[in-house]
C-alpha positions in Angstrom: 0.0 0.1 0.0 1.4 3.5 -1.0 1.5 6.6 1.5 -0.9 7.9 -0.8 -3.6 5.8 0.1 -3.3 6.4 3.7 -5.0 10.2 3.5 -8.0 8.6 3.0 -8.0 8.1 6.7 -7.4 12.0 7.7 -7.3 14.4 4.3 -7.7 17.4 5.8 -5.4 17.5 9.2 -2.6 15.6 6.9 -3.0 18.6 4.3 -3.0 21.2 6.8 0.2 19.7 8.7 2.0 20.0 5.0 0.7 23.5 3.7 1.4 25.1 7.0 5.4 24.6 6.5 8.0 27.4 5.4 10.8 26.3 3.0 14.1 26.1 4.3 17.1 25.0 2.3 20.0 22.8 4.0 22.9 21.0 2.5 22.5 17.9 4.9 19.8 16.5 6.5 21.6 16.4 9.6 21.7 19.9 9.8 18.0 20.6 10.6 17.0 19.6 13.8 14.1 16.4 13.7 11.8 18.8 15.9 12.5 21.7 13.3 10.8 19.3 10.3 7.6 19.8 12.0 7.6 23.6 10.5 10.1 23.7 7.7 9.9 21.7 4.3 13.4 21.1 3.4 15.2 19.1 0.7 19.1 18.3 1.6 21.2 19.5 -1.3 18.6 22.2 -2.1 21.6 25.0 -1.1 21.7 27.5 -3.7 19.3 26.1 -6.1 15.6 27.8 -6.8 13.8 24.0 -6.3 12.1 24.2 -2.9 8.8 26.2 -4.4 8.4 23.5 -7.3 9.2 20.3 -4.8 7.1 21.9 -1.7 4.1 22.5 -4.4 4.4 19.0 -5.9 4.6 17.3 -3.0 1.3 19.4 -1.4 -0.2 18.3 -4.7 0.1 14.6 -3.9 -0.6 15.0 -0.3 -3.7 16.5 -1.5 -5.1 14.9 -4.4 -3.5 11.1 -3.3 -1.3 11.0 -6.4 1.3 7.8 -6.5 5.0 8.3 -6.7 5.2 7.7 -10.1 3.0 10.8 -11.0 4.7 13.2 -9.0 7.9 12.2 -10.4 6.4 12.7 -13.8 4.9 16.1 -12.9 8.6 17.6 -11.6 11.2 16.1 -12.8 11.7 17.9 -15.8 11.2 21.5 -13.7 14.3 20.1 -11.4 16.5 19.2 -14.7 15.9 22.7 -16.6 17.2 24.5 -12.9 20.7 22.4 -12.7 19.3 19.9 -9.9 20.0 16.9 -11.2 22.5 13.9 -11.3 26.0 14.7 -9.3 28.0 17.7 -9.0 30.8 19.4 -7.1 29.5 21.7 -4.8 30.8 23.7 -1.6 29.8 22.3 2.2 29.0 25.8 3.4 29.4 24.1 7.1 33.3 23.0 6.3 33.8 25.0 2.9 35.0 21.7 1.5 34.1 20.9 -2.0 32.5 17.6 -2.3 30.9 15.6 -5.4 27.0 15.3 -4.4 24.0 13.6 -5.2 21.4 16.3 -6.2 18.0 14.8 -8.0 17.8 11.5 -8.9 14.5 8.9 -9.4 16.0 7.6 -5.7 16.0 11.1 -4.1 12.7 11.8 -5.4 11.0 8.5 -3.8 13.1 9.9 -0.5 11.5 13.0 -0.2 8.0 11.6 -1.7 7.9 9.1 1.4 9.3 11.2 3.9 7.0 14.4 3.7 3.3 12.1 2.5 4.4 9.5 5.6 5.4 12.5 8.2 2.1 14.1 7.2 0.1 11.5 7.2 1.0 10.8 10.7 0.6 14.1 12.2 -2.8 14.4 10.7 -3.7 11.2 12.3 -2.2 12.4 15.8 -4.2 15.5 15.3 -7.4 13.2 15.2 -6.2 11.0 17.8 -6.3 14.0 19.9 -9.8 15.0 19.1 -10.9 11.5 19.8 -8.8 10.8 22.7 -12.1 11.2 25.2 -13.7 8.0 24.4 -10.3 6.6 22.7 -8.2 6.9 25.4 -5.5 4.6 24.3 -3.1 3.2 21.5 -2.0 -0.3 20.4 1.3 -0.7 18.3 0.5 -3.0 15.3 2.9 -5.2 13.0 3.8 -3.5 10.0 2.3 -3.5 6.5 5.8 -4.3 4.8 7.1 -7.2 3.4 10.4 -7.2 5.0 9.9 -6.4 9.2 12.5 -5.2 10.7 13.1 -7.3 14.3 12.9 -4.2 16.6 9.9 -3.3 15.3 8.3 -6.5 15.3 9.0 -6.4 19.2 7.1 -3.1 19.8 3.8 -4.9 18.2 1.3 -5.0 21.2 2.7 -2.1 23.4 -0.4 -0.3 24.8 -0.3 2.7 26.5 -2.4 5.9 27.2 -2.4 8.6 24.2 -0.5 10.9 26.8 1.8 8.5 27.6 5.5 9.7 26.7 6.1 6.5 24.7 4.4 8.6 21.9 6.8 11.2 21.9 9.5 8.6 20.5 7.8 5.9 19.3 5.0 7.2 17.0 5.4 5.9 13.8 7.1 5.7 11.0 10.1 4.9 13.1 12.7 5.2 10.4 13.1 5.1 6.4 10.1 3.4 4.5 8.9 2.1 8.1 5.1 1.2 7.8 4.3 0.3 11.5 1.2 1.8 12.4 -0.8 2.3 15.4 -4.5 1.9 16.5 -7.0 4.3 18.9 -8.6 1.8 21.1 -11.2 1.9 24.2 -10.0 1.7 27.6 -11.9 -2.2 27.6 -10.0 -3.0 24.6 -6.4 -2.1 26.2 -7.1 -4.0 29.6 -8.5 -7.0 27.4 -5.1 -6.6 25.7 -3.3 -6.6 29.0 -2.9 -2.9 30.4 -3.3 -3.2 33.7 -4.0 0.4 36.0 -0.6 1.7 37.6 1.6 -0.2 35.7 5.0 1.5 35.4 6.3 3.6 32.6 7.4 1.7 29.3 11.6 1.8 28.8 13.0 2.1 26.0 17.0 0.8 25.2 18.7 3.7 23.7 21.8 3.8 22.1 23.8 7.1 21.5 23.8 8.5 17.9 27.0 11.5 17.5 25.6 13.8 15.0 28.6 14.7 12.8 27.5 18.0 11.5 26.5 19.5 14.6 29.0 17.6 16.6 26.2 17.1 19.0 25.3 13.6 20.7 21.7 12.5 20.8 20.2 9.7 22.7 17.8 7.5 20.1 16.3 4.2 20.8 17.2 1.2 19.7 15.8 0.3 16.8 14.9 4.0 15.6 16.4 5.6 12.9 18.1 8.9 14.1 16.2 11.7 13.7 12.9 9.6 13.4 12.6 9.5 17.0 9.8 12.0 17.2 6.1 12.7 17.1 5.7 14.8 13.9 1.8 15.6 14.9 2.9 16.3 18.6 6.2 18.3 17.9 3.6 21.3 16.5 2.9 21.8 20.6 4.5 21.8 24.1 6.5 18.7 22.9 8.7 21.3 20.9 8.0 24.2 23.9 9.5 22.0 26.2 12.4 20.5 24.5 13.3 24.2 23.3 13.2 25.8 26.9 15.2 23.2 28.2 17.9 23.6 26.0 18.2 27.0 26.1 17.7 27.2 30.0 21.0 24.9 29.9 23.2 27.5 27.5 25.4 30.3 28.4 23.9 33.9 27.9 25.8 34.2 25.2 24.4 30.9 23.5 20.9 31.9 24.6 21.1 35.3 22.7 22.0 33.8 19.6 19.4 30.7 20.3 16.8 32.7 21.2 17.2 35.4 18.2 17.0 32.1 15.8 13.7 30.9 17.2 12.3 34.0 17.0 13.1 34.4 13.2 12.3 30.2 12.5 9.3 28.7 11.0 8.2 28.0 14.9 7.9 31.5 15.8 5.2 32.1 12.4 3.4 29.0 13.9 3.1 30.4 16.9 2.0 34.0 15.8 -0.5 31.9 13.7 -2.4 30.0 16.5 -0.7 26.6 15.5 0.6 25.6 18.5 -1.9 25.3 20.9 -1.3 24.6 24.7 2.6 25.3 24.2 5.1 28.4 24.9 8.4 29.6 22.8 11.4 31.1 24.4 11.6 34.6 22.4 13.7 37.2 24.7 16.6 37.6 27.2 15.6 40.5 29.5 18.6 43.2 30.4 19.9 42.9 33.3 18.8 46.0 35.1 15.3 44.9 34.8 17.0 41.4 36.0 17.8 43.2 39.6 14.9 45.7 39.5 12.8 42.3 40.4 15.4 40.4 42.0 14.6 37.8 39.7 16.5 34.2 38.7 15.7 33.9 35.6 16.2 36.3 32.1 14.4 34.4 29.4 10.8 35.6 28.6 8.6 33.1 27.2 5.3 33.7 25.0 2.6 31.4 25.6 -0.4 30.1 22.9 -3.1 31.8 24.9 -1.1 35.2 25.5 -1.1 35.2 21.6 -4.9 34.4 21.4 -5.2 37.3 23.7 -2.9 39.7 21.6 -4.6 38.9 18.1 -8.2 39.6 20.2 -6.8 42.9 21.1 -5.3 43.5 17.8 -8.7 41.8 15.6 -9.5 45.4 14.2 -6.0 46.0 12.4 -4.5 42.4 12.1 -1.3 41.4 13.0 1.8 39.6 11.0 4.6 37.4 12.2 6.5 40.3 12.0 4.5 42.5 14.0 5.0 40.0 16.8 8.7 39.9 16.0 9.1 43.8 16.0 7.3 43.9 19.1 9.9 41.6 20.7 12.4 42.9 19.7 11.8 45.8 21.9 12.6 43.5 25.1 16.4 43.1 24.0 16.9 46.9 23.3 14.0 49.5 24.6 14.0 53.1 24.9 12.7 52.6 28.3 11.7 49.9 30.7 9.3 50.8 33.3 7.9 49.7 36.7 5.4 50.8 38.9 6.3 50.3 42.3 5.7 46.7 43.8 4.6 45.4 40.5 5.4 42.2 39.3 4.9 43.3 35.5 6.9 45.7 33.6 6.5 48.1 30.7 8.9 48.0 27.6 8.9 51.1 25.4 11.0 51.1 22.0 10.8 51.3 18.3 11.0 48.2 16.3 10.1 47.8 12.2 9.1 51.0 12.1 6.5 51.5 14.5 6.6 52.2 18.5 5.5 49.4 20.6 4.3 49.2 24.2 5.2 45.5 25.6 4.4 44.0 29.1 6.1 41.2 30.5 5.0 39.4 34.1 7.4 38.1 36.2 5.7 34.8 37.9 7.2 31.7 40.4 8.7 34.3 42.3 11.0 35.6 39.6 11.8 32.1 38.0 9.8 32.7 34.9 8.9 35.5 32.8 5.8 35.8 30.3 5.2 38.2 27.4 1.5 38.9 28.4 0.7 41.9 25.8 2.0 44.4 23.0 0.3 47.3 21.2 1.7 49.4 18.6 2.1 53.1 20.1 2.5 56.4 18.6 6.6 57.9 18.8 4.4 61.1 21.1 2.8 58.9 23.3 5.6 56.2 24.0 7.6 59.6 24.7 5.6 61.0 26.8 5.1 57.9 28.9 8.5 57.4 29.4 9.1 61.1 30.4 6.1 61.0 33.2 7.7 57.9 34.3 11.1 59.4 34.4 10.1 62.0 36.6 8.3 59.8 38.5 11.4 57.1 39.1 9.8 54.4 37.8 12.2 53.9 34.8 14.5 50.9 35.6 18.2 52.4 35.4 
């Protein structure tokens, strides 16, 4: 059974997942973190070639219209040849500066692009439907692959039963590798018990192995039997799973690296997904507050987070004029380089005024958990005249953070 046949189960969710992706060129598949694939459409060796628009449109059409690989290939191969993205060529690796003989387009490459994107889009669509139905079908069971040649490790997972919210599905939700045809089935509590699940049973432990990403130098622990880069649930990666991953990694970084990492997140497709309300029940680290503000509050953390609930509130306030992703980015930029930060006596929130993207903004952040957390709660456009008047009044009252 081809991947496109599976779209009959949840076509709209599948199409929505893929169409929301932004294009991101890359030289090597390891250059893009697995969780970023939930938001970005990328093709290895695409750097320097004007092909991503064409490929994304072709894959999107294949997903939407349930077309086979053969039809997909016929519709795109001539365009790729015309643009020079075909066969083997010498290219410069942007990471090392080394010249390498690399494989650009080929039937095998196209099959990989087709399969990886259709399979993950299907998985994400199925997960959305799973979340929607978990009130009356609260469990998942891992079922046997439909592939002719079944992987031994994957056969060992057949029969695993766990609640939909169990963390096992963060890392073992199929596909679990290239051309993996494993699947899960959503079931009732009664069927889960019949299949051997018991109340209070301990967590399901996965044997793991270290995998070194030679492109980034980072070592990741990957479940044995799962291909590197595939130990992620693409549907959950659109929400809180990625939020916690990003925040956890950034908190562990030194301040200088935090600034760079946060700036990358704000400019990434993840931020666009947040601003467009495509990340329910999630949060993102979006700014690092200036030291004077931290001292004024006696805070122990400097990272400001933006939650999906705050995004909803901000968009409602701006409903008449509308907001773009760039508006979010410009407002966030004020936090790191404000014209003034204002704090009323005893308040747990601060107002930041500054200019970014050709507009003046008032951005409000709130300190919680005794200064251990910061949250961006709102922002509004202001005229320069109004902003400077507020700043001047705050200076006279001694409320500007020095």
